[in-house]
C-alpha positions in Angstrom: -24.5 7.4 26.5 -21.8 10.2 24.6 -19.6 12.7 27.0 -19.1 15.5 25.3 -16.4 18.4 26.6 -16.4 21.7 26.0 -13.0 23.6 25.9 -13.7 27.4 25.5 -11.3 30.9 25.8 -12.6 34.4 26.3 -10.3 35.9 23.0 -10.6 34.1 19.4 -8.0 32.6 18.5 -8.7 29.7 15.5 -5.1 28.5 15.7 -5.8 26.9 18.8 -9.3 25.3 18.2 -7.6 23.8 15.8 -5.3 22.4 17.2 -7.2 21.2 20.5 -9.5 19.4 17.5 -7.1 17.8 16.0 -5.4 16.5 18.7 -8.5 15.2 20.2 -10.0 14.0 16.8 -7.2 11.0 17.2 -9.1 9.4 20.1 -12.6 10.6 20.4 -15.3 10.0 18.4 -15.3 13.7 16.8 -15.0 17.3 17.6 -16.0 20.6 16.9 -14.8 24.0 16.7 -15.3 27.2 16.5 -12.4 30.6 17.6 -13.8 30.2 20.8 -14.6 26.8 22.1 -14.4 23.2 20.7 -17.0 20.3 21.7 -15.8 16.9 22.2 -17.8 14.1 21.7 -16.5 10.2 23.5 -17.5 7.3 25.4 -14.6 6.7 27.5 -11.0 8.3 26.9 -8.2 5.8 26.6 -5.9 8.0 28.5 -6.3 9.6 32.4 -8.9 12.6 31.4 -7.5 14.6 34.3 -4.3 14.2 33.5 -4.7 14.8 29.7 -6.9 18.7 30.7 -3.8 19.8 32.8 -2.1 19.5 30.7 -4.0 21.3 28.1 -4.0 24.1 30.5 -0.3 24.3 31.4 0.4 25.0 27.2 -2.6 27.3 25.9 -2.3 30.5 24.9 -5.1 31.6 27.3 -7.2 30.8 30.5 -10.0 27.5 30.0 -13.0 27.1 30.3 -13.6 23.3 31.0 -17.6 22.0 31.9 -19.0 18.2 30.7 -22.0 16.7 30.5 -24.1 13.9 28.8 -26.4 13.5 26.2 -28.2 10.5 24.6 -26.8 8.9 21.4 -29.4 9.8 19.3 -28.2 13.8 20.0 -25.5 13.3 19.3 -26.1 12.1 16.3 -28.3 14.9 15.5 -25.6 17.4 16.7 -22.4 15.7 14.4 -25.1 15.9 11.4 -26.1 19.5 11.5 -22.6 20.6 12.0 -20.8 17.7 9.6 -20.6 19.5 5.6 -19.1 18.0 2.5 -15.7 19.2 0.2 -13.7 18.4 -1.6 -10.1 17.3 -1.5 -8.2 17.1 -5.0 -10.4 15.3 -7.4 -12.9 13.5 -4.9 -16.4 15.0 -2.9 -16.9 13.4 0.5 -20.9 14.2 1.6 -22.1 11.9 4.0 -25.5 9.9 3.3 -28.1 12.7 4.4 -26.8 15.0 2.2 -29.3 16.2 -0.3 -27.1 18.0 -2.6 -25.7 16.0 -5.5 -21.6 15.9 -5.7 -20.0 17.7 -8.8 -20.1 15.8 -12.2 -16.4 16.1 -11.9 -15.3 15.0 -8.9 -15.4 10.8 -7.7 -18.4 10.7 -4.7 -17.3 9.5 -1.6 -20.4 8.7 0.7 -19.3 8.7 4.1 -20.9 7.9 7.1 -18.8 9.2 9.5 -20.4 7.3 12.6 -17.5 6.3 15.9 -15.0 6.2 13.6 -12.2 8.2 12.7 -11.6 9.6 9.5 -14.2 12.0 7.7 -12.2 13.7 5.4 -12.6 16.7 7.9 -9.3 16.5 9.4 -6.5 17.9 8.1 -4.3 14.8 8.3 -7.3 12.9 6.1 -7.3 15.4 3.4 -3.3 15.1 3.4 -4.1 11.2 3.0 -5.4 11.5 0.2 -4.4 13.9 -1.8 -1.0 11.2 -1.1 -3.4 9.0 -2.2 -4.1 11.0 -5.2 -0.6 11.7 -5.8 0.1 7.6 -6.0 -2.9 7.2 -7.7 -0.8 10.2 -10.9 2.2 7.9 -10.3 0.9 3.9 -11.0 -2.6 2.5 -10.6 -2.7 -0.4 -7.9 -3.7 -3.4 -8.2 -3.3 -4.4 -4.8 -3.5 -1.8 -1.7 -4.2 -2.0 1.3 -6.1 0.7 4.3 -4.3 -0.1 7.6 -5.7 1.7 10.4 -9.3 2.2 8.0 -11.2 3.5 10.8 -14.7 5.1 8.7 -13.0 3.8 5.6 -13.0 6.6 3.8 -9.3 6.2 1.9 -9.8 2.7 1.1 -13.7 3.7 -0.7 -12.0 6.3 -2.2 -9.8 4.3 -3.4 -11.8 1.9 -4.3 -14.3 4.5 -6.0 -11.3 5.8 -8.3 -10.9 2.2 -9.1 -14.1 2.0 -10.7 -14.2 5.3 -12.6 -11.4 4.6 -14.1 -11.5 1.1 -14.9 -9.1 -1.2 -13.3 -8.8 -3.9 -11.4 -8.0 -3.9 -7.9 -7.9 -6.0 -5.4 -8.0 -4.4 -1.7 -7.7 -4.5 1.9 -9.7 -2.4 4.7 -7.6 -3.2 8.3 -7.8 -2.1 12.2 -7.7 -3.4 15.4 -10.6 -1.6 16.4 -13.8 -4.3 15.2 -15.9 -1.7 14.9 -14.2 0.1 12.6 -13.9 -2.1 10.4 -17.5 -2.6 11.2 -18.0 1.1 10.4 -15.9 0.9 6.9 -17.2 -2.3 5.5 -21.2 -0.4 6.1 -19.7 3.0 4.0 -18.5 0.1 1.4 -22.3 -0.9 1.5 -23.8 2.0 1.3 -22.6 3.2 -1.5 -19.9 2.0 -3.0 -19.5 1.8 -6.9 -19.4 -2.5 -8.5 -18.8 -6.1 -6.5 -16.8 -4.5 -4.2 -17.3 -7.9 -2.4 -15.5 -9.2 -4.5 -12.6 -7.5 -4.3 -12.5 -6.4 -0.9 -11.6 -7.8 2.4 -12.2 -5.9 5.4 -9.6 -7.1 8.9 -9.9 -6.8 12.3 -6.4 -7.0 13.0 -3.2 -5.9 13.3 -0.9 -5.1 9.3 0.8 -9.3 9.9 -2.7 -9.8 8.4 -2.4 -8.6 5.1 -0.2 -10.8 2.4 2.9 -9.7 1.3 3.4 -7.5 -2.3 1.5 -4.9 -1.9 1.9 -1.8 -5.0 0.0 0.6 -2.3 -0.2 0.8 1.4 -2.3 3.9 2.7 -1.4 4.6 6.7 -2.9 7.3 8.2 -1.5 6.6 11.9 0.0 8.3 14.4 3.7 9.2 15.2 3.6 6.6 17.8 1.7 3.6 15.8 4.3 4.6 12.0 6.9 3.8 14.0 6.1 0.8 15.3 4.3 -1.0 12.5 6.6 0.6 9.1 9.3 -2.2 9.0 5.7 -4.9 8.6 4.0 -2.2 6.4 8.0 -2.4 4.6 7.9 -5.0 4.3 4.3 -6.2 2.6 5.2 -3.4 0.4 6.5 -4.9 -3.2 9.1 -3.5 -4.5 8.2 -0.1 -6.5 5.4 -0.4 -3.9 4.1 3.1 -2.5 3.2 4.5 0.9 0.9 7.4 1.8 2.2 8.5 5.1 -0.2 10.8 7.1 -1.6 11.7 11.1 1.9 13.0 11.6 2.3 16.6 13.3 4.4 18.9 11.2 6.5 19.7 14.5 7.3 15.5 14.2 8.2 16.0 10.1 11.7 15.0 11.0 11.3 12.5 13.3 8.3 11.0 10.9 11.6 10.9 7.9 13.7 9.3 9.8 10.6 6.3 10.4 10.8 5.2 6.7 14.6 6.3 5.2 15.1 3.9 8.1 13.5 1.0 6.3 15.1 1.8 2.9 12.1 4.0 1.3 12.7 6.8 -0.7 9.9 10.3 -0.6 8.4 11.1 -3.4 6.0 14.0 -1.7 5.4 15.7 0.7 2.4 18.3 1.7 1.6 20.2 5.4 -2.2 21.4 5.8 -3.4 22.8 9.6 0.4 21.9 11.6 0.1 18.5 9.7 2.3 17.0 7.8 1.6 14.2 4.9 3.9 12.5 2.9 3.9 9.5 0.0 6.9 7.0 0.3 8.6 4.9 -2.5 10.0 1.3 -2.2 12.8 0.4 -4.4 14.2 4.7 -4.9 16.9 6.1 -4.7 19.4 5.1 -2.2 20.4 7.0 0.8 24.4 7.0 2.1 23.4 7.2 5.2 20.4 5.8 7.3 19.0 7.9 10.5 20.0 6.6 13.3 
């Protein structure tokens, strides 16, 4: 059974709806919203749900109405599929396998079944990660790369499809602490990846300590707390001149996020913001700073 939590309010407020949906997407199986409501789909909350709701009610600009129901998993799939639509992000076209139309010829298609893993391209942090990936690829083409916290595998698959279209060799690791996410990522590769990915892509359940050293590119769409935890190890796993795409950080956390990577001796090459989220690109071996921020 899938739990459906619906939060609604009387007066349209799209910004508040986007914020709630973005927060929920970091822990739930999926979130949908309009300007007067948010629906959150999940099996089990990773924290005390009532405490989370009380905090939301305290911060809400309007009175919140909260309802909860349970639906069959099949019904959740149909609801999610009806809501999910393709979108274009930079050079990428992100679409589900059930979409009957054809992707634009000038875009690199990335076919993703979102399943229960995070990463459909619908969330601003995922879009920023894709834009950061494209920015990294405009600088150099990696031969060894990793997607840490791969979720649905969208970033790893986008990178792989780019390598196949452009014709350069790539060894790729897709890693997540959630075995279900790793299974979802591998299934998305089996469904739509171009070329002989099985010989070049490794799917690993666990943390970044499992990665070999000397990566040219590492992708991380992670929360600030997880970035703080894994940044020292990711910096070690980068080779000289290697690039790190960092997303999943709120714009309000930008300063704290910068400190995380500056303290690893990384140099910021690019940054962008969208819908209250912040993404950035960092280089190992860039210009050194005189001060390391505490």
